[in-house]
Short mmCIF file of the C-alpha atoms (twelve columns), coordinates in Angstrom:
data_MODEL
# 
_entry.id   MODEL 
# 
loop_
_atom_site.group_PDB 
_atom_site.id 
_atom_site.type_symbol 
_atom_site.label_atom_id 
_atom_site.label_alt_id 
_atom_site.label_comp_id 
_atom_site.label_asym_id 
_atom_site.label_seq_id 
_atom_site.Cartn_x 
_atom_site.Cartn_y 
_atom_site.Cartn_z 
_atom_site.pdbx_PDB_model_num 
ATOM 1   C CA . MET A 1   0.000   0.000   0.000   1 
ATOM 2   C CA . VAL A 2   1.454   3.354   -1.040  1 
ATOM 3   C CA . GLN A 3   1.033   5.714   1.929   1 
ATOM 4   C CA . ASP A 4   0.794   9.000   -0.013  1 
ATOM 5   C CA . ARG A 5   -2.168  7.718   -2.059  1 
ATOM 6   C CA . PRO A 6   -5.671  7.471   -0.601  1 
ATOM 7   C CA . ILE A 7   -7.587  4.565   0.785   1 
ATOM 8   C CA . VAL A 8   -10.835 4.412   -1.191  1 
ATOM 9   C CA . VAL A 9   -13.951 2.945   0.401   1 
ATOM 10  C CA . ALA A 10  -16.013 1.557   -2.475  1 
ATOM 11  C CA . GLY A 11  -19.584 1.543   -1.232  1 
ATOM 12  C CA . ALA A 12  -19.641 3.853   1.781   1 
ATOM 13  C CA . GLY A 13  -22.685 2.729   3.715   1 
ATOM 14  C CA . SER A 14  -22.688 2.169   7.483   1 
ATOM 15  C CA . ILE A 15  -19.585 -0.035  7.663   1 
ATOM 16  C CA . GLY A 16  -17.765 1.931   4.962   1 
ATOM 17  C CA . CYS A 17  -18.426 5.318   6.566   1 
ATOM 18  C CA . PHE A 18  -17.287 4.069   9.955   1 
ATOM 19  C CA . VAL A 19  -14.096 2.417   8.682   1 
ATOM 20  C CA . GLY A 20  -13.291 5.304   6.357   1 
ATOM 21  C CA . GLY A 21  -14.076 7.924   8.974   1 
ATOM 22  C CA . VAL A 22  -11.932 6.395   11.727  1 
ATOM 23  C CA . SER A 23  -9.082  5.988   9.220   1 
ATOM 24  C CA . ALA A 24  -9.394  9.663   8.217   1 
ATOM 25  C CA . SER A 25  -9.446  10.754  11.850  1 
ATOM 26  C CA . ALA A 26  -6.052  9.056   12.243  1 
ATOM 27  C CA . GLY A 27  -4.621  11.213  9.454   1 
ATOM 28  C CA . ARG A 28  -5.020  8.825   6.538   1 
ATOM 29  C CA . ARG A 29  -6.093  10.133  3.148   1 
ATOM 30  C CA . VAL A 30  -9.550  8.664   2.582   1 
ATOM 31  C CA . SER A 31  -11.951 8.832   -0.358  1 
ATOM 32  C CA . LEU A 32  -15.534 7.613   -0.173  1 
ATOM 33  C CA . LEU A 33  -17.316 6.290   -3.255  1 
ATOM 34  C CA . ALA A 34  -20.915 6.664   -2.128  1 
ATOM 35  C CA . ARG A 35  -24.490 7.287   -3.161  1 
ATOM 36  C CA . PRO A 36  -25.658 10.921  -3.546  1 
ATOM 37  C CA . ARG A 37  -27.781 10.695  -0.373  1 
ATOM 38  C CA . VAL A 38  -24.763 9.684   1.722   1 
ATOM 39  C CA . ILE A 39  -22.541 12.334  0.127   1 
ATOM 40  C CA . ALA A 40  -25.099 15.075  0.797   1 
ATOM 41  C CA . GLU A 41  -25.408 13.987  4.432   1 
ATOM 42  C CA . ILE A 42  -21.628 14.023  4.976   1 
ATOM 43  C CA . GLU A 43  -21.241 17.359  3.195   1 
ATOM 44  C CA . GLN A 44  -23.813 18.895  5.537   1 
ATOM 45  C CA . PHE A 45  -22.846 17.252  8.836   1 
ATOM 46  C CA . GLY A 46  -19.436 15.633  8.423   1 
ATOM 47  C CA . LEU A 47  -19.013 12.251  10.132  1 
ATOM 48  C CA . THR A 48  -19.638 11.794  13.832  1 
ATOM 49  C CA . LEU A 49  -18.487 8.342   14.871  1 
ATOM 50  C CA . SER A 50  -18.829 6.516   18.165  1 
ATOM 51  C CA . SER A 51  -18.267 3.044   19.552  1 
ATOM 52  C CA . LEU A 52  -19.698 0.699   22.137  1 
ATOM 53  C CA . GLU A 53  -16.482 1.128   24.124  1 
ATOM 54  C CA . GLY A 54  -17.065 4.877   24.505  1 
ATOM 55  C CA . SER A 55  -14.683 6.223   21.859  1 
ATOM 56  C CA . SER A 56  -15.802 9.053   19.581  1 
ATOM 57  C CA . TRP A 57  -14.463 10.868  16.537  1 
ATOM 58  C CA . HIS A 58  -15.563 13.731  14.335  1 
ATOM 59  C CA . VAL A 59  -14.394 14.075  10.745  1 
ATOM 60  C CA . ALA A 60  -15.222 17.223  8.802   1 
ATOM 61  C CA . SER A 61  -16.305 16.812  5.198   1 
ATOM 62  C CA . TRP A 62  -13.175 18.624  3.984   1 
ATOM 63  C CA . GLN A 63  -11.066 15.816  5.490   1 
ATOM 64  C CA . LEU A 64  -12.572 13.375  2.997   1 
ATOM 65  C CA . THR A 65  -12.845 13.150  -0.760  1 
ATOM 66  C CA . LEU A 66  -16.454 12.341  -1.683  1 
ATOM 67  C CA . SER A 67  -17.809 11.205  -5.035  1 
ATOM 68  C CA . GLU A 68  -20.421 9.020   -6.691  1 
ATOM 69  C CA . ASP A 69  -18.144 8.722   -9.750  1 
ATOM 70  C CA . PRO A 70  -15.944 5.594   -9.813  1 
ATOM 71  C CA . LYS A 71  -13.171 7.715   -11.334 1 
ATOM 72  C CA . ILE A 72  -12.368 8.459   -7.681  1 
ATOM 73  C CA . LEU A 73  -10.617 5.069   -7.748  1 
ATOM 74  C CA . ALA A 74  -7.930  6.376   -10.116 1 
ATOM 75  C CA . ASP A 75  -5.210  7.045   -7.530  1 
ATOM 76  C CA . ALA A 76  -6.207  4.479   -4.887  1 
ATOM 77  C CA . SER A 77  -3.537  2.785   -2.858  1 
ATOM 78  C CA . ALA A 78  -6.016  0.388   -1.275  1 
ATOM 79  C CA . ILE A 79  -9.690  -0.204  -2.077  1 
ATOM 80  C CA . LEU A 80  -11.991 -1.358  0.715   1 
ATOM 81  C CA . VAL A 81  -14.990 -2.960  -0.956  1 
ATOM 82  C CA . ALA A 82  -18.097 -2.474  1.184   1 
ATOM 83  C CA . VAL A 83  -20.944 -2.774  -1.349  1 
ATOM 84  C CA . LYS A 84  -23.773 -5.262  -0.938  1 
ATOM 85  C CA . SER A 85  -22.966 -8.711  -2.289  1 
ATOM 86  C CA . ALA A 86  -25.320 -8.350  -5.259  1 
ATOM 87  C CA . ASP A 87  -23.295 -5.321  -6.415  1 
ATOM 88  C CA . THR A 88  -19.881 -7.014  -6.290  1 
ATOM 89  C CA . ALA A 89  -19.573 -7.687  -10.006 1 
ATOM 90  C CA . GLU A 90  -20.458 -4.086  -10.842 1 
ATOM 91  C CA . ILE A 91  -17.873 -2.616  -8.453  1 
ATOM 92  C CA . ALA A 92  -15.263 -5.096  -9.675  1 
ATOM 93  C CA . ASP A 93  -15.762 -3.842  -13.220 1 
ATOM 94  C CA . ALA A 94  -15.423 -0.242  -12.009 1 
ATOM 95  C CA . ILE A 95  -12.162 -1.149  -10.265 1 
ATOM 96  C CA . ALA A 96  -10.893 -2.802  -13.437 1 
ATOM 97  C CA . ARG A 97  -11.667 0.328   -15.462 1 
ATOM 98  C CA . HIS A 98  -10.424 2.998   -13.086 1 
ATOM 99  C CA . ALA A 99  -8.111  1.740   -10.336 1 
ATOM 100 C CA . PRO A 100 -4.316  1.422   -10.659 1 
ATOM 101 C CA . PRO A 101 -3.116  -2.183  -11.030 1 
ATOM 102 C CA . ASP A 102 -1.063  -2.029  -7.815  1 
ATOM 103 C CA . ALA A 103 -3.999  -1.046  -5.585  1 
ATOM 104 C CA . ALA A 104 -4.795  -3.715  -2.988  1 
ATOM 105 C CA . VAL A 105 -8.468  -4.722  -3.046  1 
ATOM 106 C CA . VAL A 106 -9.889  -5.819  0.328   1 
ATOM 107 C CA . SER A 107 -13.433 -7.176  0.594   1 
ATOM 108 C CA . LEU A 108 -15.173 -6.087  3.813   1 
ATOM 109 C CA . GLN A 109 -18.397 -7.750  2.704   1 
ATOM 110 C CA . ASN A 110 -20.647 -10.368 4.273   1 
ATOM 111 C CA . GLY A 111 -20.667 -13.917 3.005   1 
ATOM 112 C CA . ILE A 112 -18.136 -16.108 1.239   1 
ATOM 113 C CA . ALA A 113 -18.946 -15.535 -2.453  1 
ATOM 114 C CA . ASN A 114 -17.611 -12.018 -3.010  1 
ATOM 115 C CA . VAL A 115 -13.867 -12.596 -3.210  1 
ATOM 116 C CA . PRO A 116 -14.184 -15.243 -5.975  1 
ATOM 117 C CA . VAL A 117 -16.247 -12.723 -7.973  1 
ATOM 118 C CA . LEU A 118 -13.676 -9.968  -7.418  1 
ATOM 119 C CA . ARG A 119 -10.765 -12.243 -8.327  1 
ATOM 120 C CA . GLY A 120 -12.540 -13.540 -11.395 1 
ATOM 121 C CA . ARG A 121 -13.103 -10.021 -12.712 1 
ATOM 122 C CA . LEU A 122 -9.763  -8.611  -11.549 1 
ATOM 123 C CA . PRO A 123 -7.170  -11.135 -12.790 1 
ATOM 124 C CA . GLY A 124 -3.618  -10.354 -11.775 1 
ATOM 125 C CA . ARG A 125 -4.635  -7.943  -9.020  1 
ATOM 126 C CA . ARG A 126 -4.113  -8.400  -5.298  1 
ATOM 127 C CA . VAL A 127 -7.548  -9.224  -3.868  1 
ATOM 128 C CA . LEU A 128 -7.790  -10.084 -0.176  1 
ATOM 129 C CA . ALA A 129 -10.673 -11.474 1.850   1 
ATOM 130 C CA . ALA A 130 -11.605 -9.969  5.197   1 
ATOM 131 C CA . MET A 131 -14.178 -10.346 7.943   1 
ATOM 132 C CA . VAL A 132 -15.823 -7.452  9.792   1 
ATOM 133 C CA . PRO A 133 -17.147 -8.711  13.149  1 
ATOM 134 C CA . PHE A 134 -18.968 -5.608  14.280  1 
ATOM 135 C CA . ASN A 135 -22.291 -3.962  13.516  1 
ATOM 136 C CA . VAL A 136 -22.651 -0.247  12.733  1 
ATOM 137 C CA . ILE A 137 -25.858 1.750   13.267  1 
ATOM 138 C CA . ALA A 138 -26.607 4.665   10.933  1 
ATOM 139 C CA . ALA A 139 -28.324 7.250   13.147  1 
ATOM 140 C CA . GLY A 140 -28.712 10.014  10.540  1 
ATOM 141 C CA . GLU A 141 -27.062 13.419  10.191  1 
ATOM 142 C CA . GLY A 142 -23.683 11.786  9.557   1 
ATOM 143 C CA . ARG A 143 -23.731 9.772   12.790  1 
ATOM 144 C CA . PHE A 144 -22.508 6.169   12.771  1 
ATOM 145 C CA . HIS A 145 -22.214 4.065   15.911  1 
ATOM 146 C CA . ARG A 146 -20.254 0.805   16.220  1 
ATOM 147 C CA . ALA A 147 -22.699 -1.190  18.321  1 
ATOM 148 C CA . THR A 148 -20.776 -4.451  18.737  1 
ATOM 149 C CA . SER A 149 -17.108 -5.205  19.225  1 
ATOM 150 C CA . GLY A 150 -14.219 -7.040  17.555  1 
ATOM 151 C CA . ASP A 151 -11.252 -6.549  15.222  1 
ATOM 152 C CA . ILE A 152 -11.398 -6.741  11.441  1 
ATOM 153 C CA . VAL A 153 -9.592  -9.863  10.224  1 
ATOM 154 C CA . ILE A 154 -7.790  -9.860  6.840   1 
ATOM 155 C CA . GLU A 155 -6.072  -12.735 5.099   1 
ATOM 156 C CA . ARG A 156 -2.324  -12.568 5.544   1 
ATOM 157 C CA . ASP A 157 -0.264  -11.245 2.652   1 
ATOM 158 C CA . PRO A 158 3.463   -10.460 2.258   1 
ATOM 159 C CA . THR A 159 2.938   -6.697  2.548   1 
ATOM 160 C CA . ASP A 160 0.933   -6.967  5.806   1 
ATOM 161 C CA . ILE A 161 -2.098  -5.029  4.591   1 
ATOM 162 C CA . ALA A 162 -3.794  -5.652  7.942   1 
ATOM 163 C CA . GLY A 163 -0.983  -3.896  9.772   1 
ATOM 164 C CA . GLN A 164 -0.851  -1.063  7.260   1 
ATOM 165 C CA . LEU A 165 -4.580  -0.384  7.504   1 
ATOM 166 C CA . SER A 166 -4.785  -0.542  11.312  1 
ATOM 167 C CA . VAL A 167 -5.265  2.776   13.115  1 
ATOM 168 C CA . PRO A 168 -6.149  3.652   16.722  1 
ATOM 169 C CA . GLY A 169 -9.717  2.595   17.384  1 
ATOM 170 C CA . LEU A 170 -9.845  0.343   14.314  1 
ATOM 171 C CA . ALA A 171 -7.581  -2.668  14.730  1 
ATOM 172 C CA . MET A 172 -7.056  -5.087  11.869  1 
ATOM 173 C CA . ARG A 173 -5.229  -8.390  12.225  1 
ATOM 174 C CA . ALA A 174 -3.999  -10.987 9.781   1 
ATOM 175 C CA . THR A 175 -5.001  -14.639 9.633   1 
ATOM 176 C CA . ASP A 176 -3.742  -17.674 7.738   1 
ATOM 177 C CA . ASN A 177 -7.237  -19.193 7.656   1 
ATOM 178 C CA . ILE A 178 -9.531  -16.517 6.291   1 
ATOM 179 C CA . ALA A 179 -11.828 -19.127 4.713   1 
ATOM 180 C CA . GLY A 180 -12.538 -20.701 8.097   1 
ATOM 181 C CA . VAL A 181 -13.050 -17.258 9.643   1 
ATOM 182 C CA . GLN A 182 -15.505 -16.224 6.916   1 
ATOM 183 C CA . TRP A 183 -17.506 -19.431 7.186   1 
ATOM 184 C CA . GLY A 184 -17.683 -18.995 10.966  1 
ATOM 185 C CA . LYS A 185 -18.957 -15.439 10.522  1 
ATOM 186 C CA . LEU A 186 -21.529 -16.622 7.959   1 
ATOM 187 C CA . LEU A 187 -22.978 -19.065 10.499  1 
ATOM 188 C CA . VAL A 188 -23.231 -16.352 13.164  1 
ATOM 189 C CA . ASN A 189 -24.683 -13.977 10.560  1 
ATOM 190 C CA . LEU A 190 -27.604 -16.363 10.078  1 
ATOM 191 C CA . ASN A 191 -29.074 -14.400 12.986  1 
ATOM 192 C CA . ASN A 192 -29.213 -11.287 10.765  1 
ATOM 193 C CA . ALA A 193 -32.389 -12.555 9.127   1 
ATOM 194 C CA . ILE A 194 -33.913 -13.747 12.406  1 
ATOM 195 C CA . ASN A 195 -33.305 -10.336 13.931  1 
ATOM 196 C CA . ALA A 196 -34.750 -8.595  10.863  1 
ATOM 197 C CA . LEU A 197 -37.928 -10.674 11.095  1 
ATOM 198 C CA . SER A 198 -38.264 -10.014 14.833  1 
ATOM 199 C CA . GLY A 199 -37.821 -6.238  14.726  1 
ATOM 200 C CA . LEU A 200 -36.238 -6.437  18.191  1 
ATOM 201 C CA . PRO A 201 -32.922 -4.902  19.234  1 
ATOM 202 C CA . LEU A 202 -30.244 -7.601  19.148  1 
ATOM 203 C CA . ARG A 203 -29.561 -7.493  22.873  1 
ATOM 204 C CA . GLU A 204 -33.252 -7.876  23.696  1 
ATOM 205 C CA . GLN A 205 -33.591 -10.720 21.206  1 
ATOM 206 C CA . LEU A 206 -30.594 -12.607 22.618  1 
ATOM 207 C CA . ALA A 207 -31.834 -12.116 26.187  1 
ATOM 208 C CA . ARG A 208 -34.883 -14.275 25.442  1 
ATOM 209 C CA . ARG A 209 -34.632 -18.062 25.374  1 
ATOM 210 C CA . ASP A 210 -37.230 -18.606 22.629  1 
ATOM 211 C CA . TRP A 211 -35.236 -16.422 20.233  1 
ATOM 212 C CA . ARG A 212 -31.898 -17.925 21.303  1 
ATOM 213 C CA . ALA A 213 -33.277 -21.437 20.752  1 
ATOM 214 C CA . LEU A 214 -34.325 -20.458 17.227  1 
ATOM 215 C CA . PHE A 215 -30.848 -19.041 16.572  1 
ATOM 216 C CA . ALA A 216 -29.278 -22.188 18.063  1 
ATOM 217 C CA . ASP A 217 -31.278 -24.448 15.758  1 
ATOM 218 C CA . GLN A 218 -30.319 -22.263 12.788  1 
ATOM 219 C CA . ILE A 219 -26.597 -22.503 13.632  1 
ATOM 220 C CA . ALA A 220 -26.875 -26.273 14.149  1 
ATOM 221 C CA . GLU A 221 -28.598 -26.659 10.778  1 
ATOM 222 C CA . GLY A 222 -25.942 -24.525 9.115   1 
ATOM 223 C CA . LEU A 223 -23.103 -26.433 10.771  1 
ATOM 224 C CA . THR A 224 -24.495 -29.738 9.502   1 
ATOM 225 C CA . ALA A 225 -24.590 -28.385 5.957   1 
ATOM 226 C CA . VAL A 226 -21.135 -26.806 5.842   1 
ATOM 227 C CA . ARG A 227 -19.468 -29.777 7.508   1 
ATOM 228 C CA . ALA A 228 -21.063 -32.058 4.927   1 
ATOM 229 C CA . ASP A 229 -19.278 -29.916 2.348   1 
ATOM 230 C CA . GLY A 230 -15.930 -30.496 4.082   1 
ATOM 231 C CA . ILE A 231 -15.792 -26.974 5.555   1 
ATOM 232 C CA . ARG A 232 -14.326 -26.358 9.014   1 
ATOM 233 C CA . PRO A 233 -15.577 -22.953 10.183  1 
ATOM 234 C CA . VAL A 234 -13.696 -20.922 12.777  1 
ATOM 235 C CA . SER A 235 -15.777 -19.264 15.480  1 
ATOM 236 C CA . PRO A 236 -15.650 -15.441 15.434  1 
ATOM 237 C CA . THR A 237 -16.142 -15.502 19.231  1 
ATOM 238 C CA . PRO A 238 -14.165 -17.215 22.011  1 
ATOM 239 C CA . VAL A 239 -16.894 -19.883 22.136  1 
ATOM 240 C CA . PRO A 240 -16.378 -22.845 19.727  1 
ATOM 241 C CA . LEU A 241 -19.190 -23.083 17.186  1 
ATOM 242 C CA . SER A 242 -19.922 -26.665 18.218  1 
ATOM 243 C CA . TRP A 243 -20.742 -25.418 21.735  1 
ATOM 244 C CA . THR A 244 -22.683 -22.337 20.700  1 
ATOM 245 C CA . PRO A 245 -26.093 -23.977 20.051  1 
ATOM 246 C CA . HIS A 246 -25.999 -25.707 23.460  1 
ATOM 247 C CA . LEU A 247 -25.105 -22.490 25.272  1 
ATOM 248 C CA . LEU A 248 -27.752 -20.495 23.415  1 
ATOM 249 C CA . ARG A 249 -30.402 -22.968 24.596  1 
ATOM 250 C CA . LEU A 250 -29.577 -22.424 28.279  1 
ATOM 251 C CA . PRO A 251 -32.252 -20.893 30.527  1 
ATOM 252 C CA . ASP A 252 -32.049 -17.115 30.665  1 
ATOM 253 C CA . ALA A 253 -30.415 -16.980 34.106  1 
ATOM 254 C CA . LEU A 254 -27.685 -19.476 33.173  1 
ATOM 255 C CA . PHE A 255 -27.123 -17.841 29.804  1 
ATOM 256 C CA . ALA A 256 -26.646 -14.472 31.504  1 
ATOM 257 C CA . ILE A 257 -23.846 -16.016 33.569  1 
ATOM 258 C CA . ALA A 258 -22.230 -18.222 30.918  1 
ATOM 259 C CA . LEU A 259 -22.330 -16.287 27.663  1 
ATOM 260 C CA . ALA A 260 -23.984 -12.889 27.876  1 
ATOM 261 C CA . PRO A 261 -20.876 -11.172 29.352  1 
ATOM 262 C CA . ALA A 262 -18.931 -12.076 26.199  1 
ATOM 263 C CA . MET A 263 -21.602 -10.508 23.949  1 
ATOM 264 C CA . LYS A 264 -20.920 -6.771  23.995  1 
ATOM 265 C CA . ILE A 265 -23.903 -5.281  22.195  1 
ATOM 266 C CA . ASP A 266 -25.347 -1.768  22.281  1 
ATOM 267 C CA . PRO A 267 -28.968 -1.734  23.527  1 
ATOM 268 C CA . GLN A 268 -30.216 -0.288  20.216  1 
ATOM 269 C CA . ALA A 269 -28.168 -2.462  17.844  1 
ATOM 270 C CA . ARG A 270 -30.047 -4.359  15.169  1 
ATOM 271 C CA . SER A 271 -28.826 -6.342  12.186  1 
ATOM 272 C CA . SER A 272 -27.975 -4.792  8.833   1 
ATOM 273 C CA . MET A 273 -30.731 -6.917  7.291   1 
ATOM 274 C CA . TRP A 274 -33.260 -5.266  9.616   1 
ATOM 275 C CA . GLU A 275 -32.006 -1.908  8.338   1 
ATOM 276 C CA . ASP A 276 -32.356 -3.117  4.736   1 
ATOM 277 C CA . LEU A 277 -35.995 -4.050  5.329   1 
ATOM 278 C CA . GLN A 278 -36.707 -0.733  7.045   1 
ATOM 279 C CA . ARG A 279 -35.163 1.183   4.140   1 
ATOM 280 C CA . ARG A 280 -36.982 -0.997  1.565   1 
ATOM 281 C CA . ARG A 281 -33.676 -2.250  0.151   1 
ATOM 282 C CA . ARG A 282 -32.752 -5.644  -1.241  1 
ATOM 283 C CA . THR A 283 -31.287 -7.857  1.494   1 
ATOM 284 C CA . GLU A 284 -28.360 -10.290 1.377   1 
ATOM 285 C CA . ILE A 285 -30.503 -13.327 2.218   1 
ATOM 286 C CA . ASP A 286 -29.228 -15.227 -0.842  1 
ATOM 287 C CA . TYR A 287 -25.670 -14.869 0.490   1 
ATOM 288 C CA . LEU A 288 -26.517 -16.106 4.006   1 
ATOM 289 C CA . GLN A 289 -29.412 -18.558 4.412   1 
ATOM 290 C CA . GLY A 290 -29.309 -19.013 0.631   1 
ATOM 291 C CA . VAL A 291 -25.803 -20.447 0.892   1 
ATOM 292 C CA . ILE A 292 -26.953 -23.003 3.492   1 
ATOM 293 C CA . THR A 293 -29.992 -24.082 1.470   1 
ATOM 294 C CA . GLY A 294 -27.806 -24.393 -1.618  1 
ATOM 295 C CA . ILE A 295 -25.370 -26.739 0.117   1 
ATOM 296 C CA . ALA A 296 -28.184 -28.717 1.761   1 
ATOM 297 C CA . ASP A 297 -30.056 -29.169 -1.509  1 
ATOM 298 C CA . ARG A 298 -26.891 -30.254 -3.281  1 
ATOM 299 C CA . ARG A 299 -26.024 -32.724 -0.519  1 
ATOM 300 C CA . GLY A 300 -29.532 -34.101 -0.119  1 
ATOM 301 C CA . LEU A 301 -29.858 -32.685 3.402   1 
ATOM 302 C CA . LYS A 302 -32.838 -31.107 5.121   1 
ATOM 303 C CA . ALA A 303 -32.582 -27.404 5.958   1 
ATOM 304 C CA . PRO A 304 -36.164 -26.468 6.882   1 
ATOM 305 C CA . LEU A 305 -35.322 -23.453 9.025   1 
ATOM 306 C CA . SER A 306 -33.032 -21.921 6.422   1 
ATOM 307 C CA . HIS A 307 -35.656 -22.388 3.707   1 
ATOM 308 C CA . ARG A 308 -38.392 -20.969 5.954   1 
ATOM 309 C CA . ILE A 309 -36.398 -17.914 7.047   1 
ATOM 310 C CA . ALA A 310 -35.253 -17.174 3.489   1 
ATOM 311 C CA . ALA A 311 -38.866 -17.333 2.278   1 
ATOM 312 C CA . LEU A 312 -40.060 -15.006 5.057   1 
ATOM 313 C CA . ILE A 313 -37.371 -12.448 4.248   1 
ATOM 314 C CA . ARG A 314 -38.289 -12.529 0.563   1 
ATOM 315 C CA . ASP A 315 -41.945 -12.018 1.536   1 
ATOM 316 C CA . ALA A 316 -40.924 -9.025  3.661   1 
ATOM 317 C CA . GLU A 317 -38.888 -7.596  0.771   1 
ATOM 318 C CA . ALA A 318 -41.890 -7.929  -1.536  1 
ATOM 319 C CA . ALA A 319 -44.253 -6.339  1.008   1 
ATOM 320 C CA . SER A 320 -41.875 -3.361  1.385   1 
ATOM 321 C CA . GLU A 321 -43.274 -2.531  4.825   1 
ATOM 322 C CA . GLY A 322 -40.155 -2.983  6.952   1 
ATOM 323 C CA . SER A 323 -39.745 -5.710  9.547   1 
ATOM 324 C CA . PRO A 324 -42.835 -7.950  9.830   1 
ATOM 325 C CA . ARG A 325 -42.153 -8.184  13.610  1 
ATOM 326 C CA . LEU A 326 -42.857 -11.902 13.826  1 
ATOM 327 C CA . THR A 327 -42.604 -14.011 16.950  1 
ATOM 328 C CA . ALA A 328 -40.134 -16.868 17.230  1 
ATOM 329 C CA . GLY A 329 -43.069 -19.258 17.008  1 
ATOM 330 C CA . GLN A 330 -44.353 -17.662 13.824  1 
ATOM 331 C CA . ILE A 331 -40.928 -18.037 12.230  1 
ATOM 332 C CA . ARG A 332 -40.782 -21.711 13.205  1 
ATOM 333 C CA . SER A 333 -44.325 -22.304 11.929  1 
ATOM 334 C CA . GLY A 334 -44.206 -24.076 8.598   1 
ATOM 335 C CA . ALA A 335 -40.474 -24.838 8.789   1 
ATOM 336 C CA . ALA A 336 -41.160 -28.565 8.948   1 
ATOM 337 C CA . GLU A 337 -42.945 -28.339 5.601   1 
ATOM 338 C CA . ASN A 338 -39.790 -27.156 3.765   1 
# 
């Protein structure tokens, strides 16, 4: 990464604005490739960033380069791809047209399918997978709050991109097993859809045994599928994934002692898929539950919960009325028929 050239965030939504803003606050040159609505908001208010741990930053608009034109990629040193999974091919083509060949491309996206798309459309370029463990809330007027904790994990490369991109308040670390890390995050991210269907804040949802049991059964179903495909996921938390369903099913009082202290979650945090439904945007359900149903169907396995949850999210997308605010029982209803 060439230090006198900017880091470009390609797709500056909640995660992109937070990562780009904290990097800019540390003195890095940062450019945001964003939608007009986001640009207008930052131009008016700047970026006000905060974290669950109590840190805060303010970045004035003049400290950033803002554009909706992909030509902003022309002098990038590193490109942090933060677009939705369905837009990966489009941003890859923009990178191919506009970005210098030596720019490192780092995918900060959900799921496991994005890096193959980027590499397929960007032959010969350095494309690295990453995993973002935290959730960011967009509160309006340029305010973005990191509502859960954790360090960004990037696959190890000879130039130590993780080390080069790390700044105070935004640690990034390298791993030799990014595939396992991404698969582990995908399994935990299966709760994104459950949370979106519930309409509850994440902390409230996880405090209730009926919702935790539903999440536990979803993880167990996902684990069965990915292991049948020879995949060994790495847990994104200190708790091994094989233990997680059992711990989630504990009574509320025992769960509060055993696991809740390790789950640092802001009281108002909700999943990005909940936000997508509220904003009437296309969700990433095909890249989460859709991955599990795809493996299960190919392997001849049953995945009734994944099929049911995916169908309910698609219904909610079509209704365009935000979260349907279902109960855990309503989500389970009909799962056995899939």
